[in-house]
ZAKOLKE-834909 format. One record per residue: residue number from 1; residue in three letters; chain; x, y, z of N, C-alpha, C, O, CB in turn. Coordinates in steps of 0.2 Angstrom, whole numbers. Glycine has a CB too. Example, Ala and Ser with C-alpha at 12.3 -4.5 7.8 and 13.67 -1.06 7.14 Angstrom:
// residues 2
+-----+--------+--------+-------+-------+-------+-------+-------+-------+-------+-------+-------+-------+-------+-------+-------+-------+-------+
: num : residu : chaine :   nc1 :   nc2 :   nc3 :  cac1 :  cac2 :  cac3 :   cc1 :   cc2 :   cc3 :   oc1 :   oc2 :   oc3 :  cbc1 :  cbc2 :  cbc3 :
+-----+--------+--------+-------+-------+-------+-------+-------+-------+-------+-------+-------+-------+-------+-------+-------+-------+-------+
:   1 :    ALA :      A :    66 :   -28 :    39 :    62 :   -22 :    39 :    66 :   -16 :    39 :    71 :   -17 :    42 :    57 :   -22 :    45 :
:   2 :    SER :      A :    64 :   -11 :    35 :    68 :    -5 :    36 :    64 :     0 :    39 :    67 :     6 :    40 :    70 :    -3 :    29 :
+-----+--------+--------+-------+-------+-------+-------+-------+-------+-------+-------+-------+-------+-------+-------+-------+-------+-------+
END
This chain:
// residues 71
+-----+--------+--------+-------+-------+-------+-------+-------+-------+-------+-------+-------+-------+-------+-------+-------+-------+-------+
: num : residu : chaine :   nc1 :   nc2 :   nc3 :  cac1 :  cac2 :  cac3 :   cc1 :   cc2 :   cc3 :   oc1 :   oc2 :   oc3 :  cbc1 :  cbc2 :  cbc3 :
+-----+--------+--------+-------+-------+-------+-------+-------+-------+-------+-------+-------+-------+-------+-------+-------+-------+-------+
:   1 :    MET :      A :   435 :   661 :   384 :   437 :   667 :   387 :   432 :   671 :   390 :   433 :   676 :   393 :   442 :   671 :   382 :
:   2 :    ASN :      A :   426 :   669 :   389 :   420 :   673 :   391 :   419 :   670 :   399 :   415 :   673 :   403 :   413 :   671 :   386 :
:   3 :    LEU :      A :   422 :   665 :   401 :   421 :   662 :   408 :   427 :   667 :   413 :   426 :   669 :   419 :   423 :   652 :   407 :
:   4 :    PHE :      A :   432 :   666 :   409 :   438 :   671 :   412 :   437 :   677 :   413 :   440 :   679 :   418 :   443 :   671 :   410 :
:   5 :    THR :      A :   434 :   682 :   409 :   433 :   688 :   410 :   427 :   690 :   414 :   427 :   695 :   417 :   433 :   691 :   404 :
:   6 :    SER :      A :   421 :   684 :   414 :   416 :   685 :   419 :   418 :   683 :   426 :   413 :   683 :   431 :   410 :   683 :   418 :
:   7 :    GLY :      A :   424 :   681 :   428 :   425 :   678 :   434 :   423 :   672 :   435 :   423 :   670 :   441 :   422 :   682 :   438 :
:   8 :    ARG :      A :   420 :   668 :   431 :   417 :   662 :   433 :   420 :   655 :   431 :   418 :   650 :   430 :   409 :   663 :   430 :
:   9 :    LEU :      A :   427 :   657 :   429 :   432 :   651 :   426 :   433 :   648 :   433 :   432 :   642 :   432 :   439 :   654 :   422 :
:  10 :    ASN :      A :   435 :   649 :   439 :   437 :   644 :   442 :   430 :   641 :   446 :   431 :   635 :   449 :   442 :   646 :   445 :
:  11 :    GLU :      A :   424 :   644 :   446 :   419 :   638 :   448 :   418 :   634 :   443 :   415 :   629 :   444 :   414 :   641 :   450 :
:  12 :    TYR :      A :   419 :   636 :   435 :   418 :   631 :   430 :   422 :   624 :   432 :   420 :   618 :   431 :   421 :   634 :   424 :
:  13 :    LEU :      A :   428 :   627 :   433 :   435 :   622 :   434 :   433 :   618 :   439 :   433 :   612 :   438 :   443 :   626 :   436 :
:  14 :    ALA :      A :   431 :   620 :   445 :   429 :   615 :   451 :   423 :   612 :   449 :   423 :   607 :   453 :   429 :   619 :   457 :
:  15 :    SER :      A :   419 :   614 :   445 :   413 :   609 :   446 :   415 :   602 :   440 :   412 :   597 :   440 :   405 :   614 :   444 :
:  16 :    VAL :      A :   420 :   605 :   436 :   422 :   599 :   430 :   427 :   595 :   434 :   426 :   589 :   434 :   426 :   603 :   421 :
:  17 :    ASP :      A :   431 :   597 :   439 :   434 :   593 :   443 :   432 :   588 :   448 :   434 :   583 :   448 :   437 :   596 :   446 :
:  18 :    ALA :      A :   428 :   592 :   451 :   423 :   588 :   455 :   418 :   581 :   452 :   416 :   576 :   455 :   418 :   593 :   458 :
:  19 :    LEU :      A :   416 :   583 :   444 :   412 :   579 :   441 :   417 :   572 :   439 :   416 :   566 :   438 :   408 :   582 :   434 :
:  20 :    ALA :      A :   423 :   575 :   439 :   429 :   570 :   436 :   431 :   565 :   440 :   433 :   560 :   438 :   435 :   572 :   434 :
:  21 :    VAL :      A :   432 :   568 :   448 :   434 :   564 :   452 :   429 :   560 :   455 :   430 :   555 :   458 :   437 :   567 :   456 :
:  22 :    ASP :      A :   422 :   562 :   454 :   417 :   556 :   455 :   417 :   550 :   452 :   417 :   545 :   454 :   411 :   559 :   455 :
:  23 :    MET :      A :   416 :   552 :   445 :   416 :   547 :   439 :   422 :   543 :   441 :   421 :   537 :   443 :   417 :   549 :   432 :
:  24 :    PHE :      A :   428 :   546 :   440 :   433 :   541 :   442 :   433 :   534 :   447 :   435 :   528 :   445 :   438 :   544 :   445 :
:  25 :    PHE :      A :   431 :   537 :   454 :   430 :   533 :   459 :   424 :   528 :   458 :   425 :   522 :   458 :   428 :   537 :   464 :
:  26 :    ARG :      A :   418 :   531 :   456 :   412 :   525 :   453 :   415 :   521 :   449 :   414 :   515 :   450 :   405 :   528 :   448 :
:  27 :    LEU :      A :   418 :   524 :   444 :   421 :   518 :   438 :   426 :   513 :   440 :   426 :   507 :   439 :   426 :   521 :   431 :
:  28 :    ALA :      A :   430 :   516 :   444 :   436 :   512 :   447 :   433 :   506 :   452 :   434 :   500 :   452 :   442 :   517 :   452 :
:  29 :    THR :      A :   427 :   508 :   456 :   426 :   504 :   461 :   421 :   498 :   456 :   420 :   492 :   459 :   424 :   509 :   467 :
:  30 :    LYS :      A :   417 :   500 :   451 :   413 :   496 :   447 :   417 :   492 :   445 :   417 :   486 :   447 :   409 :   499 :   441 :
:  31 :    TYR :      A :   422 :   493 :   441 :   427 :   490 :   435 :   431 :   485 :   441 :   431 :   479 :   438 :   432 :   497 :   431 :
:  32 :    SER :      A :   433 :   486 :   447 :   435 :   483 :   452 :   431 :   476 :   453 :   434 :   471 :   453 :   436 :   487 :   458 :
:  33 :    ASP :      A :   425 :   477 :   454 :   421 :   473 :   456 :   420 :   467 :   450 :   421 :   461 :   451 :   414 :   478 :   459 :
:  34 :    ARG :      A :   418 :   470 :   444 :   417 :   466 :   439 :   423 :   462 :   437 :   422 :   456 :   436 :   415 :   469 :   434 :
:  35 :    GLN :      A :   430 :   465 :   438 :   435 :   459 :   438 :   438 :   456 :   443 :   443 :   453 :   443 :   441 :   461 :   436 :
:  36 :    GLY :      A :   434 :   456 :   449 :   434 :   451 :   454 :   442 :   452 :   458 :   446 :   447 :   460 :   433 :   443 :   451 :
:  37 :    VAL :      A :   444 :   460 :   459 :   450 :   463 :   462 :   447 :   465 :   468 :   443 :   470 :   469 :   455 :   469 :   458 :
:  38 :    THR :      A :   449 :   460 :   474 :   445 :   461 :   480 :   451 :   463 :   486 :   457 :   464 :   484 :   441 :   453 :   482 :
:  39 :    GLU :      A :   449 :   463 :   491 :   454 :   464 :   496 :   458 :   458 :   498 :   464 :   458 :   500 :   452 :   466 :   501 :
:  40 :    GLN :      A :   454 :   452 :   497 :   457 :   445 :   496 :   462 :   444 :   493 :   467 :   441 :   495 :   454 :   442 :   495 :
:  41 :    LEU :      A :   461 :   445 :   486 :   465 :   445 :   482 :   472 :   448 :   482 :   478 :   446 :   480 :   463 :   446 :   476 :
:  42 :    LYS :      A :   471 :   454 :   485 :   476 :   459 :   488 :   480 :   455 :   493 :   486 :   457 :   494 :   473 :   464 :   491 :
:  43 :    SER :      A :   476 :   450 :   496 :   481 :   448 :   503 :   485 :   443 :   500 :   491 :   443 :   501 :   478 :   444 :   511 :
:  44 :    GLU :      A :   480 :   438 :   496 :   483 :   433 :   492 :   490 :   433 :   487 :   496 :   431 :   488 :   477 :   433 :   487 :
:  45 :    ASN :      A :   488 :   437 :   482 :   493 :   438 :   477 :   494 :   447 :   475 :   490 :   450 :   472 :   490 :   434 :   470 :
:  46 :    GLN :      A :   499 :   449 :   479 :   498 :   457 :   478 :   501 :   460 :   472 :   500 :   466 :   470 :   502 :   460 :   484 :
:  47 :    PHE :      A :   505 :   456 :   469 :   508 :   458 :   462 :   502 :   457 :   457 :   502 :   462 :   454 :   514 :   453 :   460 :
:  48 :    LEU :      A :   497 :   452 :   456 :   492 :   451 :   453 :   487 :   458 :   454 :   484 :   462 :   450 :   489 :   445 :   455 :
:  49 :    TRP :      A :   485 :   458 :   461 :   481 :   463 :   462 :   484 :   470 :   461 :   480 :   475 :   460 :   479 :   463 :   468 :
:  50 :    ILE :      A :   491 :   472 :   460 :   493 :   478 :   458 :   492 :   478 :   450 :   488 :   482 :   447 :   502 :   479 :   460 :
:  51 :    GLN :      A :   494 :   474 :   447 :   493 :   473 :   440 :   487 :   475 :   437 :   486 :   478 :   431 :   495 :   466 :   440 :
:  52 :    LYS :      A :   481 :   472 :   440 :   474 :   472 :   439 :   473 :   479 :   441 :   470 :   483 :   437 :   470 :   465 :   442 :
:  53 :    MET :      A :   474 :   482 :   447 :   472 :   488 :   447 :   475 :   494 :   444 :   472 :   499 :   443 :   472 :   489 :   454 :
:  54 :    ASN :      A :   481 :   493 :   442 :   483 :   497 :   438 :   480 :   498 :   431 :   480 :   504 :   428 :   489 :   496 :   438 :
:  55 :    ASN :      A :   478 :   492 :   428 :   475 :   492 :   421 :   468 :   495 :   423 :   466 :   499 :   419 :   475 :   483 :   418 :
:  56 :    ILE :      A :   465 :   494 :   428 :   458 :   497 :   429 :   459 :   505 :   430 :   455 :   509 :   428 :   455 :   492 :   435 :
:  57 :    LEU :      A :   463 :   507 :   433 :   464 :   514 :   435 :   466 :   517 :   427 :   464 :   523 :   427 :   470 :   515 :   441 :
:  58 :    ALA :      A :   469 :   514 :   422 :   471 :   517 :   417 :   467 :   518 :   413 :   466 :   523 :   410 :   476 :   515 :   414 :
:  59 :    CYS :      A :   462 :   512 :   413 :   456 :   510 :   409 :   451 :   516 :   410 :   447 :   519 :   406 :   453 :   502 :   411 :
:  60 :    VAL :      A :   451 :   518 :   416 :   445 :   523 :   421 :   447 :   530 :   419 :   443 :   534 :   416 :   446 :   523 :   430 :
:  61 :    ARG :      A :   455 :   531 :   419 :   458 :   537 :   417 :   457 :   539 :   409 :   456 :   545 :   407 :   467 :   536 :   419 :
:  62 :    GLU :      A :   457 :   535 :   407 :   456 :   535 :   399 :   447 :   538 :   398 :   446 :   543 :   395 :   458 :   527 :   395 :
:  63 :    VAL :      A :   443 :   534 :   401 :   436 :   536 :   399 :   435 :   543 :   402 :   432 :   547 :   399 :   430 :   531 :   402 :
:  64 :    VAL :      A :   438 :   544 :   408 :   435 :   552 :   412 :   439 :   556 :   408 :   435 :   561 :   408 :   437 :   553 :   420 :
:  65 :    GLU :      A :   444 :   557 :   404 :   448 :   561 :   402 :   444 :   561 :   394 :   443 :   566 :   392 :   454 :   558 :   403 :
:  66 :    ASN :      A :   443 :   556 :   391 :   437 :   558 :   385 :   431 :   560 :   386 :   429 :   565 :   384 :   435 :   554 :   381 :
:  67 :    ASP :      A :   428 :   556 :   391 :   421 :   559 :   393 :   419 :   566 :   395 :   415 :   570 :   393 :   420 :   555 :   397 :
:  68 :    ILE :      A :   424 :   567 :   401 :   423 :   575 :   402 :   430 :   580 :   401 :   430 :   586 :   398 :   421 :   574 :   411 :
:  69 :    ILE :      A :   435 :   577 :   403 :   441 :   583 :   402 :   441 :   585 :   395 :   442 :   591 :   393 :   449 :   580 :   404 :
:  70 :    TYR :      A :   441 :   580 :   389 :   442 :   582 :   383 :   436 :   584 :   379 :   437 :   585 :   373 :   445 :   578 :   381 :
:  71 :    SER :      A :   430 :   584 :   381 :   424 :   583 :   378 :   422 :   590 :   377 :   416 :   592 :   375 :   419 :   578 :   382 :
+-----+--------+--------+-------+-------+-------+-------+-------+-------+-------+-------+-------+-------+-------+-------+-------+-------+-------+
END
């Protein structure tokens, strides 16, 4: 409520959003590199690539939400 009344709520929310987006893309890249999800896999087996990327993105989303959004 203090952020709202002081007029700093939008600034705070924008910084949290930027932090969350940055963490999301860093972790998604890191996880996909670790699991071998590459453009070569994408061209060879699209369904497997989609399956792995969906799993990675769900895991990353959960980490970001727990560490930044809900903490």
